[in-house]
N, CA, C and O atoms as a GROMACS GRO file, in nm:
protein
  612
    1MET      N    1  18.237  24.172  10.061
    1MET     CA    2  18.197  23.991  10.020
    1MET      C    3  18.308  23.926   9.990
    1MET      O    4  18.320  23.882   9.876
    2ARG      N    5  18.390  23.911  10.066
    2ARG     CA    6  18.514  23.784  10.036
    2ARG      C    7  18.454  23.746  10.080
    2ARG      O    8  18.382  23.790  10.169
    3GLY      N    9  18.467  23.558   9.991
    3GLY     CA   10  18.462  23.481  10.035
    3GLY      C   11  18.260  23.414  10.002
    3GLY      O   12  18.210  23.302   9.991
    4GLU      N   13  18.211  23.542   9.996
    4GLU     CA   14  18.071  23.454  10.018
    4GLU      C   15  18.035  23.414   9.876
    4GLU      O   16  18.084  23.454   9.771
    5HIS      N   17  17.948  23.336   9.896
    5HIS     CA   18  17.885  23.289   9.774
    5HIS      C   19  17.822  23.370   9.660
    5HIS      O   20  17.817  23.473   9.727
    6TRP      N   21  17.784  23.397   9.576
    6TRP     CA   22  17.790  23.499   9.458
    6TRP      C   23  17.666  23.478   9.436
    6TRP      O   24  17.636  23.368   9.388
    7GLN      N   25  17.528  23.610   9.474
    7GLN     CA   26  17.371  23.516   9.490
    7GLN      C   27  17.369  23.564   9.307
    7GLN      O   28  17.462  23.605   9.238
    8SER      N   29  17.205  23.534   9.264
    8SER     CA   30  17.143  23.462   9.158
    8SER      C   31  17.197  23.659   9.073
    8SER      O   32  17.292  23.661   8.995
    9TYR      N   33  17.137  23.766   9.101
    9TYR     CA   34  17.094  23.841   9.103
    9TYR      C   35  17.224  23.950   9.088
    9TYR      O   36  17.205  24.060   9.035
   10GLU      N   37  17.389  23.901   9.152
   10GLU     CA   38  17.508  23.913   9.089
   10GLU      C   39  17.521  23.876   8.908
   10GLU      O   40  17.548  23.945   8.809
   11ASN      N   41  17.482  23.710   8.935
   11ASN     CA   42  17.506  23.740   8.832
   11ASN      C   43  17.495  23.713   8.716
   11ASN      O   44  17.574  23.667   8.634
   12LEU      N   45  17.283  23.776   8.707
   12LEU     CA   46  17.247  23.816   8.687
   12LEU      C   47  17.326  23.916   8.568
   12LEU      O   48  17.355  23.904   8.450
   13PHE      N   49  17.342  24.023   8.673
   13PHE     CA   50  17.369  24.140   8.668
   13PHE      C   51  17.476  24.168   8.564
   13PHE      O   52  17.467  24.244   8.467
   14ILE      N   53  17.604  24.077   8.609
   14ILE     CA   54  17.728  24.041   8.516
   14ILE      C   55  17.717  24.029   8.316
   14ILE      O   56  17.783  24.054   8.214
   15HIS      N   57  17.550  23.958   8.373
   15HIS     CA   58  17.530  23.879   8.229
   15HIS      C   59  17.456  23.964   8.179
   15HIS      O   60  17.452  23.952   8.057
   16GLU      N   61  17.397  24.042   8.216
   16GLU     CA   62  17.324  24.162   8.169
   16GLU      C   63  17.400  24.203   8.107
   16GLU      O   64  17.392  24.192   7.985
   17VAL      N   65  17.553  24.293   8.194
   17VAL     CA   66  17.598  24.427   8.201
   17VAL      C   67  17.737  24.376   8.092
   17VAL      O   68  17.840  24.434   8.055
   18ALA      N   69  17.693  24.273   8.074
   18ALA     CA   70  17.867  24.203   8.064
   18ALA      C   71  17.926  24.324   7.918
   18ALA      O   72  18.028  24.372   7.967
   19GLY      N   73  17.913  24.369   7.817
   19GLY     CA   74  17.896  24.366   7.614
   19GLY      C   75  17.925  24.554   7.692
   19GLY      O   76  18.002  24.630   7.634
   20THR      N   77  17.865  24.590   7.799
   20THR     CA   78  17.794  24.765   7.783
   20THR      C   79  17.907  24.854   7.917
   20THR      O   80  17.951  24.967   7.940
   21MET      N   81  17.914  24.698   7.980
   21MET     CA   82  18.049  24.795   8.102
   21MET      C   83  18.173  24.756   8.095
   21MET      O   84  18.209  24.651   8.041
   22PRO      N   85  18.300  24.901   8.192
   22PRO     CA   86  18.334  24.782   8.215
   22PRO      C   87  18.372  24.681   8.364
   22PRO      O   88  18.284  24.678   8.450
   23ILE      N   89  18.511  24.598   8.392
   23ILE     CA   90  18.512  24.528   8.443
   23ILE      C   91  18.483  24.596   8.528
   23ILE      O   92  18.381  24.583   8.596
   24SER      N   93  18.636  24.750   8.552
   24SER     CA   94  18.550  24.808   8.688
   24SER      C   95  18.499  24.849   8.746
   24SER      O   96  18.513  24.901   8.857
   25GLU      N   97  18.395  24.825   8.654
   25GLU     CA   98  18.275  24.913   8.710
   25GLU      C   99  18.187  24.803   8.760
   25GLU      O  100  18.111  24.824   8.854
   26ILE      N  101  18.193  24.701   8.709
   26ILE     CA  102  18.115  24.576   8.751
   26ILE      C  103  18.219  24.536   8.863
   26ILE      O  104  18.234  24.421   8.822
   27ALA      N  105  18.271  24.540   8.931
   27ALA     CA  106  18.351  24.476   8.998
   27ALA      C  107  18.308  24.640   9.104
   27ALA      O  108  18.211  24.613   9.174
   28GLN      N  109  18.328  24.704   9.113
   28GLN     CA  110  18.227  24.825   9.202
   28GLN      C  111  18.119  24.868   9.298
   28GLN      O  112  18.085  24.928   9.400
   29LYS      N  113  18.076  24.767   9.152
   29LYS     CA  114  17.889  24.848   9.173
   29LYS      C  115  17.860  24.616   9.268
   29LYS      O  116  17.782  24.579   9.355
   30LEU      N  117  17.935  24.559   9.210
   30LEU     CA  118  17.880  24.406   9.300
   30LEU      C  119  17.995  24.422   9.484
   30LEU      O  120  17.970  24.361   9.588
   31GLU      N  121  18.053  24.470   9.472
   31GLU     CA  122  18.168  24.501   9.547
   31GLU      C  123  18.281  24.385   9.594
   31GLU      O  124  18.305  24.325   9.699
   32ARG      N  125  18.336  24.387   9.457
   32ARG     CA  126  18.361  24.280   9.440
   32ARG      C  127  18.513  24.279   9.356
   32ARG      O  128  18.512  24.362   9.265
   33SER      N  129  18.648  24.202   9.369
   33SER     CA  130  18.763  24.221   9.296
   33SER      C  131  18.747  24.215   9.113
   33SER      O  132  18.654  24.161   9.054
   34GLU      N  133  18.830  24.265   9.067
   34GLU     CA  134  18.755  24.290   8.887
   34GLU      C  135  18.838  24.164   8.860
   34GLU      O  136  18.848  24.128   8.743
   35ALA      N  137  18.920  24.068   8.990
   35ALA     CA  138  19.012  23.905   8.917
   35ALA      C  139  18.841  23.811   8.922
   35ALA      O  140  18.786  23.758   8.826
   36ALA      N  141  18.768  23.818   9.134
   36ALA     CA  142  18.636  23.778   9.142
   36ALA      C  143  18.535  23.814   9.008
   36ALA      O  144  18.441  23.735   8.994
   37VAL      N  145  18.544  23.916   8.916
   37VAL     CA  146  18.417  23.948   8.891
   37VAL      C  147  18.462  23.863   8.730
   37VAL      O  148  18.391  23.822   8.639
   38LEU      N  149  18.587  23.861   8.745
   38LEU     CA  150  18.624  23.752   8.618
   38LEU      C  151  18.559  23.626   8.562
   38LEU      O  152  18.506  23.576   8.463
   39ARG      N  153  18.611  23.599   8.739
   39ARG     CA  154  18.657  23.454   8.722
   39ARG      C  155  18.509  23.370   8.730
   39ARG      O  156  18.487  23.254   8.695
   40GLN      N  157  18.414  23.471   8.788
   40GLN     CA  158  18.246  23.432   8.822
   40GLN      C  159  18.179  23.417   8.653
   40GLN      O  160  18.122  23.318   8.606
   41ALA      N  161  18.216  23.581   8.567
   41ALA     CA  162  18.167  23.537   8.436
   41ALA      C  163  18.256  23.398   8.423
   41ALA      O  164  18.185  23.298   8.412
   42SER      N  165  18.369  23.378   8.423
   42SER     CA  166  18.412  23.247   8.332
   42SER      C  167  18.303  23.139   8.373
   42SER      O  168  18.234  23.078   8.290
   43ARG      N  169  18.295  23.122   8.503
   43ARG     CA  170  18.205  22.978   8.560
   43ARG      C  171  18.063  22.994   8.412
   43ARG      O  172  18.065  22.924   8.311
   44ILE      N  173  17.972  23.085   8.436
   44ILE     CA  174  17.835  23.160   8.441
   44ILE      C  175  17.845  23.169   8.287
   44ILE      O  176  17.744  23.212   8.232
   45GLY      N  177  17.956  23.133   8.205
   45GLY     CA  178  17.948  23.195   8.035
   45GLY      C  179  17.935  23.305   7.989
   45GLY      O  180  17.907  23.329   7.871
   46THR      N  181  17.967  23.438   8.133
   46THR     CA  182  17.955  23.507   7.955
   46THR      C  183  18.101  23.569   7.972
   46THR      O  184  18.188  23.542   8.055
   47GLN      N  185  18.098  23.683   7.838
   47GLN     CA  186  18.224  23.678   7.782
   47GLN      C  187  18.223  23.792   7.784
   47GLN      O  188  18.158  23.865   7.710
   48LEU      N  189  18.328  23.841   7.911
   48LEU     CA  190  18.330  23.998   7.897
   48LEU      C  191  18.437  24.088   7.818
   48LEU      O  192  18.552  24.047   7.832
   49PRO      N  193  18.430  24.147   7.777
   49PRO     CA  194  18.514  24.214   7.729
   49PRO      C  195  18.688  24.222   7.717
   49PRO      O  196  18.754  24.166   7.805
   50SER      N  197  18.745  24.279   7.625
   50SER     CA  198  18.863  24.218   7.734
   50SER      C  199  18.993  24.266   7.712
   50SER      O  200  19.065  24.282   7.613
   51ARG      N  201  19.002  24.287   7.837
   51ARG     CA  202  19.022  24.454   7.947
   51ARG      C  203  19.214  24.478   7.889
   51ARG      O  204  19.286  24.562   7.944
   52MET      N  205  19.269  24.374   7.761
   52MET     CA  206  19.376  24.467   7.637
   52MET      C  207  19.384  24.602   7.665
   52MET      O  208  19.312  24.682   7.604
   53THR      N  209  19.447  24.630   7.732
   53THR     CA  210  19.506  24.829   7.650
   53THR      C  211  19.655  24.830   7.714
   53THR      O  212  19.691  24.927   7.781
   54GLY      N  213  19.750  24.704   7.690
   54GLY     CA  214  19.869  24.788   7.624
   54GLY      C  215  19.930  24.838   7.516
   54GLY      O  216  19.851  24.892   7.438
   55ARG      N  217  20.022  24.840   7.490
   55ARG     CA  218  19.983  24.873   7.403
   55ARG      C  219  20.068  24.777   7.236
   55ARG      O  220  20.122  24.675   7.278
   56PRO      N  221  20.079  24.784   7.141
   56PRO     CA  222  20.051  24.707   7.053
   56PRO      C  223  20.146  24.635   7.036
   56PRO      O  224  20.216  24.723   6.986
   57TRP      N  225  20.280  24.453   7.034
   57TRP     CA  226  20.344  24.469   7.042
   57TRP      C  227  20.420  24.447   6.860
   57TRP      O  228  20.372  24.380   6.768
   58THR      N  229  20.531  24.519   6.859
   58THR     CA  230  20.607  24.588   6.748
   58THR      C  231  20.702  24.420   6.743
   58THR      O  232  20.710  24.330   6.828
   59ARG      N  233  20.780  24.439   6.564
   59ARG     CA  234  20.814  24.326   6.510
   59ARG      C  235  20.962  24.252   6.574
   59ARG      O  236  21.020  24.145   6.558
   60ALA      N  237  20.981  24.357   6.644
   60ALA     CA  238  21.096  24.332   6.735
   60ALA      C  239  21.106  24.261   6.807
   60ALA      O  240  21.180  24.162   6.811
   61GLU      N  241  20.995  24.317   6.915
   61GLU     CA  242  20.941  24.237   7.027
   61GLU      C  243  20.863  24.060   6.953
   61GLU      O  244  20.819  23.994   7.046
   62LEU      N  245  20.855  24.028   6.891
   62LEU     CA  246  20.787  23.926   6.816
   62LEU      C  247  20.920  23.860   6.814
   62LEU      O  248  20.957  23.793   6.909
   63PHE      N  249  21.014  23.883   6.678
   63PHE     CA  250  21.119  23.819   6.690
   63PHE      C  251  21.222  23.768   6.850
   63PHE      O  252  21.320  23.696   6.865
   64LEU      N  253  21.156  23.830   6.923
   64LEU     CA  254  21.281  23.828   7.068
   64LEU      C  255  21.210  23.622   7.086
   64LEU      O  256  21.297  23.535   7.089
   65PHE      N  257  21.032  23.571   7.095
   65PHE     CA  258  20.964  23.495   7.103
   65PHE      C  259  21.068  23.420   6.989
   65PHE      O  260  21.109  23.478   6.889
   66GLY      N  261  21.116  23.220   7.043
   66GLY     CA  262  21.148  23.097   6.994
   66GLY      C  263  21.228  23.116   7.029
   66GLY      O  264  21.266  23.002   7.053
   67ARG      N  265  21.374  23.236   7.088
   67ARG     CA  266  21.468  23.286   7.088
   67ARG      C  267  21.518  23.282   7.237
   67ARG      O  268  21.610  23.205   7.264
   68PHE      N  269  21.449  23.385   7.365
   68PHE     CA  270  21.508  23.372   7.466
   68PHE      C  271  21.344  23.292   7.536
   68PHE      O  272  21.232  23.254   7.505
   69SER      N  273  21.445  23.309   7.656
   69SER     CA  274  21.311  23.198   7.797
   69SER      C  275  21.186  23.360   7.754
   69SER      O  276  21.219  23.458   7.688
   70ALA      N  277  21.037  23.331   7.823
   70ALA     CA  278  21.004  23.410   7.876
   70ALA      C  279  21.015  23.525   7.907
   70ALA      O  280  20.963  23.626   7.859
   71GLU      N  281  21.116  23.505   8.028
   71GLU     CA  282  21.150  23.540   8.154
   71GLU      C  283  21.246  23.644   8.062
   71GLU      O  284  21.244  23.766   8.046
   72GLU      N  285  21.298  23.578   8.030
   72GLU     CA  286  21.366  23.687   7.918
   72GLU      C  287  21.379  23.836   7.802
   72GLU      O  288  21.450  23.934   7.777
   73ILE      N  289  21.225  23.750   7.747
   73ILE     CA  290  21.178  23.923   7.776
   73ILE      C  291  21.045  23.962   7.766
   73ILE      O  292  20.977  23.982   7.666
   74ALA      N  293  21.006  23.974   7.934
   74ALA     CA  294  20.957  23.993   8.017
   74ALA      C  295  21.056  24.094   8.002
   74ALA      O  296  21.020  24.179   7.921
   75ALA      N  297  21.195  24.118   8.064
   75ALA     CA  298  21.281  24.216   8.053
   75ALA      C  299  21.304  24.285   7.964
   75ALA      O  300  21.297  24.404   7.997
   76ALA      N  301  21.346  24.258   7.797
   76ALA     CA  302  21.410  24.267   7.809
   76ALA      C  303  21.282  24.420   7.675
   76ALA      O  304  21.302  24.474   7.565
   77THR      N  305  21.174  24.424   7.775
   77THR     CA  306  21.094  24.438   7.636
   77THR      C  307  20.975  24.543   7.738
   77THR      O  308  20.874  24.605   7.704
   78GLY      N  309  21.030  24.530   7.849
   78GLY     CA  310  20.954  24.533   8.018
   78GLY      C  311  20.811  24.536   7.978
   78GLY      O  312  20.756  24.639   7.939
   79ARG      N  313  20.773  24.463   7.984
   79ARG     CA  314  20.610  24.391   7.995
   79ARG      C  315  20.607  24.258   8.092
   79ARG      O  316  20.702  24.183   8.113
   80THR      N  317  20.436  24.245   8.164
   80THR     CA  318  20.440  24.143   8.287
   80THR      C  319  20.505  24.025   8.225
   80THR      O  320  20.545  24.048   8.111
   81ILE      N  321  20.532  23.878   8.280
   81ILE     CA  322  20.548  23.774   8.266
   81ILE      C  323  20.415  23.728   8.188
   81ILE      O  324  20.418  23.674   8.078
   82PHE      N  325  20.321  23.752   8.246
   82PHE     CA  326  20.204  23.711   8.189
   82PHE      C  327  20.156  23.778   8.084
   82PHE      O  328  20.037  23.752   8.063
   83SER      N  329  20.208  23.860   8.003
   83SER     CA  330  20.181  23.899   7.921
   83SER      C  331  20.284  23.835   7.809
   83SER      O  332  20.238  23.764   7.720
   84VAL      N  333  20.379  23.854   7.815
   84VAL     CA  334  20.464  23.751   7.736
   84VAL      C  335  20.402  23.571   7.697
   84VAL      O  336  20.400  23.507   7.592
   85ARG      N  337  20.337  23.524   7.902
   85ARG     CA  338  20.357  23.459   7.879
   85ARG      C  339  20.157  23.415   7.747
   85ARG      O  340  20.110  23.305   7.717
   86SER      N  341  20.123  23.504   7.724
   86SER     CA  342  19.977  23.467   7.668
   86SER      C  343  20.021  23.536   7.540
   86SER      O  344  19.949  23.505   7.446
   87LYS      N  345  20.120  23.620   7.511
   87LYS     CA  346  20.123  23.649   7.374
   87LYS      C  347  20.187  23.484   7.277
   87LYS      O  348  20.128  23.432   7.183
   88ARG      N  349  20.336  23.429   7.347
   88ARG     CA  350  20.320  23.348   7.332
   88ARG      C  351  20.206  23.240   7.306
   88ARG      O  352  20.160  23.206   7.197
   89ASN      N  353  20.176  23.200   7.417
   89ASN     CA  354  20.069  23.113   7.413
   89ASN      C  355  20.021  23.143   7.232
   89ASN      O  356  20.057  23.090   7.126
   90SER      N  357  19.924  23.254   7.267
   90SER     CA  358  19.855  23.244   7.097
   90SER      C  359  19.931  23.274   6.969
   90SER      O  360  19.873  23.273   6.861
   91LEU      N  361  20.079  23.306   6.983
   91LEU     CA  362  20.135  23.324   6.846
   91LEU      C  363  20.135  23.141   6.806
   91LEU      O  364  20.113  23.110   6.689
   92ALA      N  365  20.164  23.010   6.927
   92ALA     CA  366  20.147  22.953   6.921
   92ALA      C  367  20.034  22.848   6.866
   92ALA      O  368  20.056  22.740   6.812
   93ARG      N  369  19.874  22.926   6.900
   93ARG     CA  370  19.810  22.882   6.859
   93ARG      C  371  19.776  22.927   6.701
   93ARG      O  372  19.674  22.888   6.645
   94ALA      N  373  19.843  22.987   6.656
   94ALA     CA  374  19.845  23.100   6.547
   94ALA      C  375  19.898  22.940   6.460
   94ALA      O  376  19.854  22.887   6.358
   95GLY      N  377  19.992  22.904   6.542
   95GLY     CA  378  20.136  22.911   6.433
   95GLY      C  379  20.233  22.974   6.398
   95GLY      O  380  20.286  22.944   6.291
   96GLY      N  381  20.253  23.016   6.429
   96GLY     CA  382  20.318  23.191   6.416
   96GLY      C  383  20.434  23.197   6.499
   96GLY      O  384  20.502  23.299   6.495
   97LEU      N  385  20.479  23.063   6.603
   97LEU     CA  386  20.559  23.079   6.704
   97LEU      C  387  20.668  22.960   6.707
   97LEU      O  388  20.667  22.863   6.783
   98THR      N  389  20.803  23.004   6.563
   98THR     CA  390  20.923  22.925   6.554
   98THR      C  391  20.983  22.946   6.685
   98THR      O  392  21.045  23.044   6.726
   99MET      N  393  20.951  22.832   6.745
   99MET     CA  394  21.135  22.762   6.845
   99MET      C  395  21.219  22.714   6.749
   99MET      O  396  21.189  22.639   6.656
  100ARG      N  397  21.409  22.797   6.797
  100ARG     CA  398  21.532  22.763   6.798
  100ARG      C  399  21.497  22.685   6.737
  100ARG      O  400  21.388  22.685   6.679
  101GLU      N  401  21.625  22.551   6.734
  101GLU     CA  402  21.573  22.421   6.696
  101GLU      C  403  21.725  22.359   6.779
  101GLU      O  404  21.842  22.396   6.772
  102TRP      N  405  21.682  22.292   6.827
  102TRP     CA  406  21.750  22.173   6.958
  102TRP      C  407  21.853  22.212   6.903
  102TRP      O  408  21.834  22.213   6.781
  103SER      N  409  22.004  22.264   6.942
  103SER     CA  410  22.143  22.130   7.016
  103SER      C  411  22.189  22.035   7.019
  103SER      O  412  22.161  21.987   7.129
  104THR      N  413  22.263  21.950   6.949
  104THR     CA  414  22.344  21.822   6.977
  104THR      C  415  22.362  21.852   7.134
  104THR      O  416  22.346  21.748   7.198
  105GLU      N  417  22.384  21.940   7.198
  105GLU     CA  418  22.431  21.949   7.294
  105GLU      C  419  22.313  21.974   7.405
  105GLU      O  420  22.300  21.890   7.494
  106GLU      N  421  22.227  22.092   7.399
  106GLU     CA  422  22.073  22.079   7.462
  106GLU      C  423  22.014  21.946   7.443
  106GLU      O  424  22.020  21.880   7.547
  107ILE      N  425  21.953  21.878   7.336
  107ILE     CA  426  21.935  21.753   7.426
  107ILE      C  427  22.057  21.616   7.522
  107ILE      O  428  22.022  21.523   7.595
  108ALA      N  429  22.206  21.661   7.475
  108ALA     CA  430  22.209  21.553   7.556
  108ALA      C  431  22.181  21.575   7.688
  108ALA      O  432  22.158  21.473   7.753
  109LEU      N  433  22.175  21.732   7.778
  109LEU     CA  434  22.128  21.754   7.871
  109LEU      C  435  21.997  21.699   7.926
  109LEU      O  436  21.999  21.649   8.039
  110LEU      N  437  21.902  21.702   7.867
  110LEU     CA  438  21.815  21.549   7.909
  110LEU      C  439  21.836  21.426   7.935
  110LEU      O  440  21.766  21.331   7.967
  111MET      N  441  21.997  21.451   7.907
  111MET     CA  442  21.981  21.221   8.011
  111MET      C  443  22.017  21.227   8.145
  111MET      O  444  22.005  21.146   8.238
  112ARG      N  445  22.072  21.364   8.134
  112ARG     CA  446  22.155  21.430   8.266
  112ARG      C  447  22.051  21.543   8.341
  112ARG      O  448  22.059  21.566   8.462
  113HIS      N  449  21.985  21.588   8.280
  113HIS     CA  450  21.902  21.670   8.391
  113HIS      C  451  21.759  21.672   8.443
  113HIS      O  452  21.714  21.559   8.420
  114ASN      N  453  21.694  21.724   8.484
  114ASN     CA  454  21.474  21.723   8.486
  114ASN      C  455  21.479  21.832   8.435
  114ASN      O  456  21.568  21.915   8.418
  115ASN      N  457  21.363  21.824   8.410
  115ASN     CA  458  21.296  22.029   8.253
  115ASN      C  459  21.340  22.062   8.336
  115ASN      O  460  21.449  22.025   8.292
  116ALA      N  461  21.365  22.103   8.431
  116ALA     CA  462  21.308  22.247   8.557
  116ALA      C  463  21.444  22.242   8.514
  116ALA      O  464  21.440  22.345   8.447
  117GLU      N  465  21.579  22.196   8.498
  117GLU     CA  466  21.726  22.273   8.525
  117GLU      C  467  21.758  22.284   8.350
  117GLU      O  468  21.794  22.384   8.289
  118VAL      N  469  21.730  22.144   8.294
  118VAL     CA  470  21.716  22.180   8.188
  118VAL      C  471  21.644  22.319   8.069
  118VAL      O  472  21.676  22.348   7.953
  119ALA      N  473  21.562  22.366   8.143
  119ALA     CA  474  21.486  22.479   8.076
  119ALA      C  475  21.629  22.582   8.180
  119ALA      O  476  21.689  22.660   8.107
  120LYS      N  477  21.654  22.582   8.260
  120LYS     CA  478  21.727  22.656   8.384
  120LYS      C  479  21.829  22.728   8.306
  120LYS      O  480  21.843  22.850   8.306
  121ILE      N  481  21.939  22.588   8.200
  121ILE     CA  482  22.048  22.609   8.137
  121ILE      C  483  22.052  22.649   7.995
  121ILE      O  484  22.132  22.712   7.926
  122THR      N  485  21.956  22.598   7.978
  122THR     CA  486  21.966  22.675   7.789
  122THR      C  487  21.892  22.792   7.758
  122THR      O  488  21.916  22.869   7.665
  123GLY      N  489  21.795  22.803   7.845
  123GLY     CA  490  21.681  22.952   7.925
  123GLY      C  491  21.473  22.878   7.829
  123GLY      O  492  21.368  22.941   7.815
  124ARG      N  493  21.503  22.760   7.797
  124ARG     CA  494  21.351  22.766   7.706
  124ARG      C  495  21.269  22.718   7.769
  124ARG      O  496  21.302  22.605   7.806
  125SER      N  497  21.147  22.758   7.810
  125SER     CA  498  21.054  22.710   7.839
  125SER      C  499  21.041  22.613   7.904
  125SER      O  500  21.073  22.510   7.845
  126ILE      N  501  20.986  22.597   8.059
  126ILE     CA  502  20.980  22.428   8.057
  126ILE      C  503  20.829  22.329   7.977
  126ILE      O  504  20.832  22.207   7.960
  127GLU      N  505  20.746  22.391   7.950
  127GLU     CA  506  20.698  22.326   7.868
  127GLU      C  507  20.768  22.320   7.757
  127GLU      O  508  20.746  22.203   7.726
  128GLU      N  509  20.853  22.371   7.655
  128GLU     CA  510  20.919  22.404   7.524
  128GLU      C  511  21.010  22.197   7.619
  128GLU      O  512  20.999  22.078   7.592
  129VAL      N  513  21.081  22.275   7.717
  129VAL     CA  514  21.198  22.096   7.756
  129VAL      C  515  21.067  21.995   7.703
  129VAL      O  516  21.085  21.941   7.594
  130GLY      N  517  20.911  21.960   7.789
  130GLY     CA  518  20.896  21.875   7.885
  130GLY      C  519  20.814  21.798   7.698
  130GLY      O  520  20.779  21.680   7.688
  131ASP      N  521  20.804  21.907   7.573
  131ASP     CA  522  20.759  21.822   7.463
  131ASP      C  523  20.880  21.781   7.454
  131ASP      O  524  20.880  21.659   7.440
  132LYS      N  525  21.037  21.849   7.455
  132LYS     CA  526  21.065  21.799   7.368
  132LYS      C  527  21.176  21.645   7.420
  132LYS      O  528  21.246  21.571   7.351
  133ARG      N  529  21.150  21.645   7.554
  133ARG     CA  530  21.196  21.503   7.600
  133ARG      C  531  21.057  21.407   7.572
  133ARG      O  532  21.031  21.313   7.647
  134LEU      N  533  21.010  21.427   7.507
  134LEU     CA  534  20.842  21.396   7.525
  134LEU      C  535  20.881  21.287   7.369
  134LEU      O  536  20.864  21.165   7.365
  135GLN      N  537  20.931  21.365   7.266
  135GLN     CA  538  20.984  21.380   7.115
  135GLN      C  539  21.128  21.347   7.119
  135GLN      O  540  21.161  21.459   7.158
  136THR      N  541  21.194  21.311   7.114
  136THR     CA  542  21.289  21.242   7.208
  136THR      C  543  21.329  21.134   7.241
  136THR      O  544  21.424  21.064   7.206
  137ASN      N  545  21.208  21.119   7.348
  137ASN     CA  546  21.240  20.936   7.401
  137ASN      C  547  21.069  20.854   7.296
  137ASN      O  548  21.053  20.736   7.323
  138ILE      N  549  21.014  20.885   7.243
  138ILE     CA  550  20.880  20.867   7.159
  138ILE      C  551  21.026  20.787   7.058
  138ILE      O  552  21.011  20.665   7.061
  139GLU      N  553  21.173  20.833   6.964
  139GLU     CA  554  21.158  20.841   6.886
  139GLU      C  555  21.290  20.732   6.940
  139GLU      O  556  21.290  20.618   6.893
  140ARG      N  557  21.420  20.779   7.056
  140ARG     CA  558  21.444  20.633   7.155
  140ARG      C  559  21.428  20.513   7.114
  140ARG      O  560  21.493  20.443   7.036
  141ASN      N  561  21.319  20.494   7.185
  141ASN     CA  562  21.236  20.412   7.241
  141ASN      C  563  21.123  20.356   7.091
  141ASN      O  564  21.044  20.262   7.084
  142GLY      N  565  21.152  20.437   7.010
  142GLY     CA  566  21.033  20.286   6.934
  142GLY      C  567  20.921  20.364   6.930
  142GLY      O  568  20.858  20.333   6.830
  143TRP      N  569  20.856  20.468   7.004
  143TRP     CA  570  20.708  20.425   7.037
  143TRP      C  571  20.638  20.500   6.917
  143TRP      O  572  20.522  20.467   6.893
  144ASP      N  573  20.677  20.565   6.865
  144ASP     CA  574  20.612  20.574   6.662
  144ASP      C  575  20.511  20.460   6.570
  144ASP      O  576  20.432  20.466   6.476
  145ARG      N  577  20.572  20.345   6.669
  145ARG     CA  578  20.619  20.195   6.600
  145ARG      C  579  20.610  20.167   6.669
  145ARG      O  580  20.489  20.153   6.654
  146TYR      N  581  20.625  20.134   6.761
  146TYR     CA  582  20.539  20.022   6.811
  146TYR      C  583  20.446  20.134   6.988
  146TYR      O  584  20.440  20.253   7.020
  147ASN      N  585  20.400  20.013   7.044
  147ASN     CA  586  20.397  20.047   7.188
  147ASN      C  587  20.360  19.909   7.290
  147ASN      O  588  20.348  19.790   7.261
  148PRO      N  589  20.355  19.943   7.348
  148PRO     CA  590  20.410  19.849   7.446
  148PRO      C  591  20.265  19.871   7.550
  148PRO      O  592  20.298  19.841   7.665
  149GLU      N  593  20.179  19.896   7.546
  149GLU     CA  594  20.125  19.856   7.586
  149GLU      C  595  19.968  19.812   7.558
  149GLU      O  596  19.864  19.827   7.622
  150ARG      N  597  20.002  19.754   7.435
  150ARG     CA  598  19.911  19.691   7.275
  150ARG      C  599  19.975  19.548   7.316
  150ARG      O  600  20.084  19.492   7.326
  151GLU      N  601  19.816  19.522   7.335
  151GLU     CA  602  19.834  19.375   7.366
  151GLU      C  603  19.863  19.259   7.272
  151GLU      O  604  19.912  19.146   7.275
  152ASP      N  605  19.774  19.392   7.140
  152ASP     CA  606  19.751  19.248   7.016
  152ASP      C  607  19.889  19.205   6.963
  152ASP      O  608  19.913  19.123   6.874
  153VAL      N  609  20.024  19.320   7.080
  153VAL     CA  610  20.133  19.298   7.000
  153VAL      C  611  20.203  19.188   6.940
  153VAL      O  612  20.303  19.208   6.870
   0.00000   0.00000   0.00000
């Protein structure tokens, strides 16, 4: 059925069995992939049960966040990069992720390299590098005190 439009009966079936049937079984009955079922459930606003079946994160593994890149954490823990990124995002949302301080040398790299290069050199995520570049630009240019786009200044 790949590439075919979803029928109303398929949407209704997903909605009706969402809380009681595993995603794999829903996918099998609809002859769709699990990924397709997950995407469609999201589109129609149906909450499916969590697919997390992996092992819980240990204190030692959580300690790695904010100190190493997602790729390094994945290699060290044997987890997928997607799992590491998901955990990093959930920790950040919960306020439990503390990033290591930026050194003067790392900040200086922002002036000489693009975000991807700085991320590679420092082992930080590209998102963290982008955030630091923005923060540094705001501080250096005084954008927090003066907005050049405002006409009333």
